[in-house]
N, C-alpha and C positions, 0 to 999 in steps of 0.2 A: 819640216816634214819628218825629220828624224825624231824630233821630240814627240810627235804623235805616235810614231811607231814604237817608241820606248815607254809609252805609258803603261803603268801597272794597274791591273784591275784586281779587286779583292777576290774575285772568283778564281784567279790564277795564283793567289798567294796561299801559303799554308793556313789551315784552319786555326782560328784562335781557340785556345782551351777555355779561357774565361773572357768573352768578348767585352764585358763591362770595363775591363782595364785598358782596352785599346791595343792597337798595333805597336805603338812605340814601347809600351810597357812589356809586351811580349818579346820585342827585340832586346830589351835590357836583360830579361831572363835568359834568352838564348845566348847572349854574350857571356853571362855569368857561367853558364854550362861549359862554354868553350875555353874558359881560363884554365890553364894547366896548373898553376901554382895554387895549392890548397889554401894558404893563408890569404892570398889575394881574392880567391873565390869566396872565402868566408866574409871578407870585408864587403865585397860586392853584394852578397846575399843580405847582410845586415843593412846596407844602404837601400836596397830595394824594399826591404820590410819597412824601413823608416818612411820611405815615400808612400808606400801603401797605407801606412797608418795616418799619414798627413791628410789622406783623402777623407778620413773620418776621425778627426782629432778627439772627439768626445769619447771615442771607444778605444783609442790606440794603447792605453795603459791598462786596460782590463785584461787579466790573464787569459780568459777564455777567448777573447777576441784576438790576442796575440797568437794563440794556438791556431786559430782559424786562418790568420794571415800566412803562417808558415805552411799550413796544409795547402792553401791556394798557391803559394810559391812553388811547392813541389808538383802540384797539378799542372801549372803552366810550363814547368820544365819537362813534363811527361815523365816525371820521377827519375830524371837523368842527372839531377843536380846533387852532387856529393859534397855536402857541407855539414858543419856541426850545428845541429838544431837544438835549441833549448828545450824542445818538447819531443816526446817520442814520435818518430816518423811513422805516420799512418801509411800502410801499404796501399798500393793501387787497387788490389782486389777488395780490400775492406771498404774503401771509399766508393767503389762501384757497385757494392752490394745493394740490392733493392730492399727497402724496409718491409717488414711484415705488414700485410694488409690489415687495416684497422677494422675491428668488428663494428658493424652498423646494426643498430637495433631493427630487427625485422618485425615490427609490430603492424598488424592489420586490424585495427579496432573497428567495431561495427559502426560507431559514431565517430567518423574521422574529423568532423568539424570541431570536436572538443579538443583534439590534439593529444599528444602523448603525455604532456606535463600534467593534465587533469587526472589521468589514470595514476600517475605517480603520486599526486597529492592524495587521491583516494586511498591508495595503498598505505600511505603514511597515517592517514586519519584512522583507519580501522585498527591500527596497532596501539593507538592511544587509549588510555583508560577513559571510560565514560564520565562525563562531567561538563562543566561549563566551557572549558578550553576546547574540548573535542566538539561540543555542540556548535561553538563559534566557528571552528574550522569547517565543520560540515556545511553550515549555511554560507560561509564564504565561498566554498567550492561550488555550491549550488548556484549562487549568484553569478559566479564566473562562468559556469556552464550555460546559464541563461543568456549572458552577454555573448558568448561564442555562438550560441544557437541563432540569435537575432542577427549576428554579423553575416552568417553564411546561409541562412534559411529564410524565414518569414519576417514580417514586421511585428508579429505578435506570437506569443506562445504561452500556454497555460502552465502554471506552476506544477500542476500534477504531472505534466509530461516530463518536466525536468526531474521531479522527484522519482518518477518511474525509471528514468534513465540512470539516475544516480544509484538507485537500489540495484538495478541490473548490473551496473559496472562494478559495484562493491560486493557482488555475490550475496546480496541480501543483508549485508552488515550495516548499511546506512539506510534507514527508512524514515523520511521526514514527512510523509504524507499525513500522518495522524497527529502531528505536533500542533497544528492550528496556526503555524507561523506562515507569513507570506514573504515572498522574495521581492526584490526591487521591481517596481512597475516597468513593464516593457517600454512605456513612453519615456521614462527617465533615461534608459539606456539609449534610446533613439535620439533624444534631445542632446545628450552628451556627445554622441557620434556626429550629429549635425553641427554642433558648436565647434567641435574639433576640426570638421571639414571646412567650416566657414573661416576659422582662423588661418588654416593653411592656405586657402584660396585668397584670403585678404592680404596675407604677407607676400604671396606670389604676385598679386596685382600691384601692390605698392612698389615692389621691386621692379616690375615691368615698367611702371610709370616713371621711376627714377631713370631707368635705362633709356626711356624715350625722350628725356629732356634734351633740348638743344644744347650743344656745347660750342662755345665761341672762343 
């Protein structure tokens, strides 16, 4: 009965600073903090760092990783561990600083089904000198636009619609309507898409059949 009454629950224990290392590791760090002799405390800290490195042996000799381990050691000690670190000791305030929010491109294109990368490709193409390379890039962009259109819209689309969209998105810089060239047929894009879908379904079916085999 006494054993049951003396059971410890994690909810009643101190919160772990880095739960990935576990409770016993935290006790090692707490013990190091409690050591009065500085030399012994340094030895204990080095031993703890060594054990931490053994958890990921392929990284333990990388300088940046070593710095990370020492930072984690100070975090687990709540920055109360006074030892000689081979790296500058990062302050608690610096580690707790929130990073600056990343800027996210707020693009709201009229034809969203083409994606932002198509607009970037168009912006690059209009900067090129006119010639065979630019012409090839322009038709590659138009073909990719047609493929995207068929993926998200209809099962067919006229080349003139793609040319008009490309002209509009390039602010009139790219006009392929009068070149007399044709884009890849819609049927070909649809065949490729269907073939890819069949391959995916076929591999999944075979995998399912293997899993359904009896095991003795």
